[in-house]
N, C-alpha and C positions, 0 to 999 in steps of 0.2 A: 416458650410459645404459648402459654395458656397464661390468661386469666386474670391481667389487669384493664381495669374499666376506668376511664377518666370521663367524669362529667361532663367536662367544658367539650370535649369531642363529640358528644352528644347532642349538648345544644345546638351547637354550630350546624351539626349537619339535620336536625330536626324539621324545621322551617323547608328545606329544598326537598329531604324525603318525603316529607308529608305531601307537600305539593305534586310530586312526581306519582304517589300512588292513587291520588284520588282526593275527594273534596271531603273532609273531615270523618267523624264518623273513628269506630275500634274495632280490631280486629275480629272483636268478640261476636260483633254481627246485634249481639241482643235477641231480639224474637225474627230478624230479618233473615232471608237466607243470602248468603256474602254470594259475592261474584265466583269466588271458587266453588262455592258447592254449587251452582247452579252450573258454572261448566261441565258437573260430571256428568250431565245430559249428553255432553255430546263427544264423550270420549270413546273410543270402541268398546266392542263386547270381547269380553275375556277370551284366550284362544281356547281356554280348554274350561271345564271345571274346576276351581282350587280345591285344595284340601287342606282345612285346618292345620293337621299336626305334620304336613310336606312343604317346605318352600318351593314356590314355584317355581323360582328359578331351574330346578330339578327337570319341570316338565317342558321346559319352553327353552329347551337347547336346539332347537330345529329353525328356529325365529334368529337371526341375527340383529344386531341391532347399535348402532352408533348415538352416541348422548354427547350433548356438550354440557358441562360441569362449570360454572362460572363460582372462582371461589375470591372474596374480596379482601387479598392481602396481596401487595407487591411483593412479596416473598415469596410467596408459594408457586413453584414452578416447577410442573409434572411433566416432562414431555416422551415420546416416543412408546406410548404405552403398549403392555406387553413383552419391553425389554427387561425391566428390573422381575425381579422373583415374584412379588407379590401379585403386582398387574399383571403378570405371566399367566398365573394361576387363576386368577379372578377369569381373564377372557376365557383360557379354555373350559371353567366349570359353566361358564355361564353364556359362551358367544356374542362377547359384546366388548364394542371398543369406548373407549373414551375420551372425549379429547377435556383438556383440563385450559379453561382459559384463566389467568388473574388480573387484578387489578384495584383499586385504591376506589374512594366511597365519591369521586367526582365522575370517576367512568360508570359507577352504579347507579348513580343519579340518572346519568343520562340513559342507561340502559332501560332502568324504571321509567322513564320520560317515555319509550316508544312501546311497541307493541307488542316485539318479535324478542322472546325472549329465549335466554335457553334451557334447555331441558331441566337441570336443576342448579340450585343455586345455595351457596354457604356465603354465611357472614353473622357480626357480632350479632347475640342476641339484644342487645344492648341499644342497636340503632331505630329510629323510629320506625324503619322499612319492615322491622318484624312485626310492630302493632298493626301494620297495615298489611298485611300479608295472606289476609282472606279476599283481598282486590286482586291479587294477583297469581297466588298461586290455588292447586288443589288439597282438599284436605286429605291428608296420610290417611288419615281412620277409614274414609269411604275408599279410596285407593285401593287401602287392603282388602275394606269387606269384598270388594267386587273383583279383585284381583290375587290378592296374597294377603287372605287371614293370619297365615303364621306367623306374621309381623306383629299383631296385635296376641295372637297365643301364645308368643315363644320369643319370639326375636326382642322385640323392644321391654324397655322395665316396665312393669308394672305401675310405679311410686313415678316414675318420669311422666309416662302419657296421662296420670291424673295431673301432674304437676301443669303439663300444658292442656291442657282440655281447657277450653274457653267458652265462655255461656250459650255460646251455639250448640254447643255438644260436640266440637272439632277441634282435629289435632293438626295445624298447620305446618311446622315444623318440629324436627326433632333435632335433638341436641348432641353434640359434643361432649365428652367427659362429665355428662351426669353422673353424678353419685348422690345414692340413696342410702339409707338406711339400712336395708340389706346389707350394702355393700360395708358398711360401718360393721355390721357385727360378723360379717365374715374375715373381715381382716385385709381386704381388698382397697387397701386406701394408703395412700405416702403423703408425708408432707412436703411442702415446697420452702419451707424457712428455716435457715439455718445462720448460725456463728460458730466461724471456722477460723482458725488459727493456724501458722507458719508452724508446722511439727518440731522441726528443727529447732528454730526458736522457743518456741513453747516449750520444749524439753529442756533445753541451755537454760532456762532460769526457772526450772523447778516445778513447771506443770503447775502454776499455779490456780485457784480458786481466782475467776474471775468474773463470778456469779454476785458480789456484794461493789459497792460503790468504790472501797477503798481495796480491795484485790485486783479490779478492773484497772484503775488508776495506778497503780504499784505494778498491774504487769505491763503495761503499755511503756511505763517509763525503763523498766529493767529490759524491756525487748529491743527499747532506742540504744540501752547502754550495752547491751551485748552485740548487737549487729546495726550500727549506725547507717552500714552501708550496703546495698543489695551487690548483683554480678556486674550490672552495666558501671557501676563506682555513683549513681545514684543514692539519694537517700529514702532510707526506710521509712514507710509512712506507717506509723505506728496503730492506726485505726481507720477505717473506712467505711462507707454505706452505700447501698444501691443508690445509683444517681439519680438526683433531682432534677426536676422541672421547675424551678423557680414560678418562672413567667405564667405555667400553666397550670400550676398547684399539682405538681405532681411530687410527694414526699417520699419517693423509693420506699427505705426502711425507717423513717422517721416516725412514721405517725402507728400504723396500726401491728405494723410486723412487731416495731419494738413494744407496743400494747399488751400483743400476744405473748412475748417474750414475760411481760411482768405479769400475765395472767389476769389481765384487769378486764371484769365481768363484758359480755357486749350489752347485757339486757337486765333490770334490777325489778322484779314484778313485772314480768310481761312490758315491760317499754323500756324505751334505747338509753342505755348508758353514756352518760358525756363523757367516754373516757379520757379528753383532751382537759378536764378540770381535776383527774384521778391526782391525788396527791404523790401519787407512786411514780406516777408519766413526769411530772413535772420536777419530781427529785431526781429522776435519772436524765431530763433535760439539763439539768444542773450538772451531774456530772460530766456529759458532754463540753459545755459550758466550759469545765474547770482543765479537761482534755485538751478543747482547740487553745484556752490560753498558755497551755503549758506546752503548747506546740508539738502535741501529739494526734491533732487532727489537721491534715493540709487546710490551705486555700483551694487546694483544685476541687475539694470534694464540692463546692458551692458553683464551680465553673464547668467540669468535666463532665460529659456523657455518658451515656451505657457502655458506648463502643469504648470510649476513651478506658475509663476503669476498668473495664476489662481488660485490655491489650495491660494494662497495669499489673491486672491480680496475674495473668499470665507470666508477668515477668516475677511475681516473687516482690512486688512492694510495698507491698498489704502482709503487716503481722497479723493482724486481727480484723476480721469482716464481717458486719451484715449483713447479710443477705435477704432477699423476697422471694427468690427465683432461684431453687439449686439448680432445678433441669437446666435454665438456660446457663450454667457456668459448665456443662458436660464439657466442651470442646476445650474450655479455658485449662480445666482439671486435667484433660488429659494432655494436652500440653507439655504441663507442669511437670507431670510425673513422667511421661516420656523423657525430659530433661533430667530429673533427679534420677536415674537408672530402673526408672519404674517404679518407682517407691511413692508413698503417698507424700504429698508436697504440703498439702493442708488437709486439717482434720477438723470435724465438727466437734466442740465442747460446749459445756453450759457457757451459756452467755448471762447476761443482765436478766436477775430475779429480783420477786417484790420484795418488801422487808419480813417478810412470814417465809422467805425460801424456798415459796411454792413452784414448782414445775411447771411450765409453759403449756399452753394450750392453743394448736392451731387448729386451723381447718385441714383437712383431708378430701376438701374437694365439696361442691354444691351440687343441687339436685337440678339447680338450672344449668350448669356445664356453661361454656364459653359460648361458639357460636350454635346455629340454628340451620337447619339444611333443608331446603323446601321442593318439592316440585312443581313445576309451573305449569299456567295456564297454555304455554304454548307448545309443551311437549306433544310430540304427533307420536313417541312410544311411553304413555304415564304408565303398562305395564312392565315393561322392561326398567322403567326409573323406580317406581317401587320395588321391585324384586332386588334390585342393586341395594337400595336401602335396606331391604331385610339380610341380603346377601351379609352385609357390613356391619351391621346390629347383629346379626347374630351369633353365637357362641364358635360356630363354624367360622365363620368370616373372620370374626376376635382372632380366632389362631392364625387363618391366613395372612392378617394384615398385621399380627404381633410379632409373628415366630414362621411365617414361610411357609414350606412346605418340609412335612416330616420326612425324614432319611437323608436330604437336601441342603435344611439349615439350622434343623433344629432336628431333637428325640425326646421322647418319651420315656421318661427314668423314673420313677415309681408315680407315676401318674401326672408327673410335672414335665413341662416343656422346659428343655436346655438346648440351650443355641450349642453348633458343631464350636470345635475350635478352631478352625478357619473362621467360622463365621463371626466370632467373639472378638477374635484378633482384627477383623477388619473391621469391626465395629470399635473400638478403641485406640486404633492407630492409624484410619484414612475416612473418617466421616463421609468424606465427599463421596468418597467410591461407593462407599456403604451403602448412602443414601441411592444413589445411582445406580448400582446395580442389583441391589438388595430389597431396599425399601420399605422394609422394615417400620412399622411407625408413620411412612408418608399418607396411608389413606387414612386419616382421622376424623374425616368430617362426621361421624356419628360413630364413635369409637365408641366401645365398652372395653373401657382399658382397665376398670375396677375387675374384669372377669379374668384378663390378660396377667393382671398380677396376682390374681388367687391360682392361675394355671402355671406361675412360677415365673413371670415376666419381670426382671429385674433391673435396675438402672445401670446406667452404665459403672463399669469398673472405678471410674473414676470419681464420679460421685455416691457409690453405694455406701460407703462408711457413712457420710452425712444425711443418706436417705433413711439408713438404717438407726441413726441419732435420733430422730423425730417420729419414730415408728407408735411408738408408747404415749403421745402426746397429744392425739387428734381425737378431736369431737365433731358432730356434727353441730351446723349454727346455719338450719336451712330459715328459720323463720326471720333470718335480718335477710332476706337476700331479696334484691329488686325492690327496695324500699326508698329510693332516692329519685326524689322528682326528674324526669326525661326532658318535660318541655316547660317554658310559659315562664310566668316570672319568678317562680319558686326554685327551676333550675336555674337562672340565670345568679337569682339569689345566692345559691347554693354554692354555683361558679367561683362568687366573689369571695365567698367564705372560705373555701378550699384555697385558693389563690392566696388570701392574707395569710392564712394558716401557714401556707408554706413558709412564705417571707416571714412572720411571725417568728417561726420555730429558727431559721436561720440568725436574725437579729437575735436570740435567745441565746445563740449559742456562742453566737460573736460578741456579747456583751462584756465589758470588763469587771462588774461585779455581781454577784447573785442578787444583788437588791435591784442592780439595773435590770438584769435577765427576769426577774420574776414581774418587775413592774410592765414591763412588754407585753408578758403572756398574757399579766392582768387585764391588760388595755386589748388584745386579741379578744380575749373570754365575754369583754364586755361589749366591745366594738359587734360582735354578730348581731345584736341585737337591732341593731340602726341596717341589717342585711334580711330581715325578716327570717331570726331563728327562731322564734315559739313556732312559727308557721309549717316552717321545713320541721324541728320536733315534733307538730302536731302530725302532720304528714307521711314521717315515717311510722309514727306510732299505729296508726291507722292502718299501716300497709303491714305493720308486723302483726296486728289481729288478723287482716285478713289471710294472712300466711298463716298462721296456728289454726285458723278455721278451714284452710286448704289441707296443711296438713293430718286431718282429724281420719 
């Protein structure tokens, strides 16, 4: 669900979104008062005097309200508010109804060009509309001060608020899945990258070490020898990676995931490190080239989309797989395990390592999160809107959205939430029914999943071993967030570099010799200079410097 941002999409959308939101400027507002801040003057007076230590929704239950909430993803569809366990509880607690509306960027552009907006909006924080939010949304900090100071005092994360406070002193949007330094320190983080193998084949070939180039290639060859065919009679694919989108510069697990496995530093002396030119990375591209030429990587790797590859993974067609989104294969692994008499069909093991044999380092989440949620200037119920955000962002609301109702869907055991047997079984056997009737994890728009993890939230049983494998390999990398240009010539140049980069990766892997592969990669690295690479690096380093100051 979360967390893959492609520069190309941002660039394509930027012009239309900027036009829709107004002329020029930045949502920081500088010394000017933003439109959103001015709109606060016309908001109604609070229905009571709010208490910073008591969430306002607890005192506002006599007043019903209905809010419309737009979520900018076609796949997000929630209907029949109040029927699943989570929304039923929220409705009972708050005396509130919510109508969710989903859509895509085109729909949002049209919406923003008009004046009649829904009460709340959620979209990818990397879209240009997020930078222009001061023109069509109310500042959350001012709403909270007026209606619900509990949001600022207790519900929102202080580090997250600081990160999203703009030059005008306001916070316009609150993120989903924002992970802070405190979350890393308390262990409330989970990894999302994994190298998995079919357990039966892996054990049949002696559970080899696949972290070295030699061990990796040998294991793939042995797997093919031991089980050349899978259940449906098709050929076993010894190795696969997250799907590529070559035309649009999406590199699957071939770049940053592999580079994380190789523990290549992201920064050197507070400057962005050019991981693409690192000798350890280039050495493993050569390993993959050898694997391809030995028919251990299928040509389908370069044409299959994500859905097709997941179907093949669900059929056990891959022996080994390097994946960028563990949570994204929950259902796939559940299908596999069900077919395998409830036993784990795939397990995580140590994948590629650098020549020193160091463990990988992954991100357990970023401070910016994934999406941002905003309250628009069109809302007629600003008080209920900020109360709803407070509810969902708070520890209380997190317990509801992550676990449901105590005694019905979970119980507390030694201070931790444990799903009931019935809830857990439904989750692992019929995810569609689970989502419709229970709704755990469905209202993630300002989610504090780190607190849920601290309180006992576990990944689905089908991927639990995989997530546990990554647990001691996580470290924050907040300095590198949002460092890529999003608009203008630099963004266009970066899009071109990224597209040529994926194409070069594929050409290296398909090269007939090491010399040919090295020449292809050297040509790509050198060719970046024709696309303003030095300016892109300069821009990134300036952003890193700003982030370092921002985090102090």
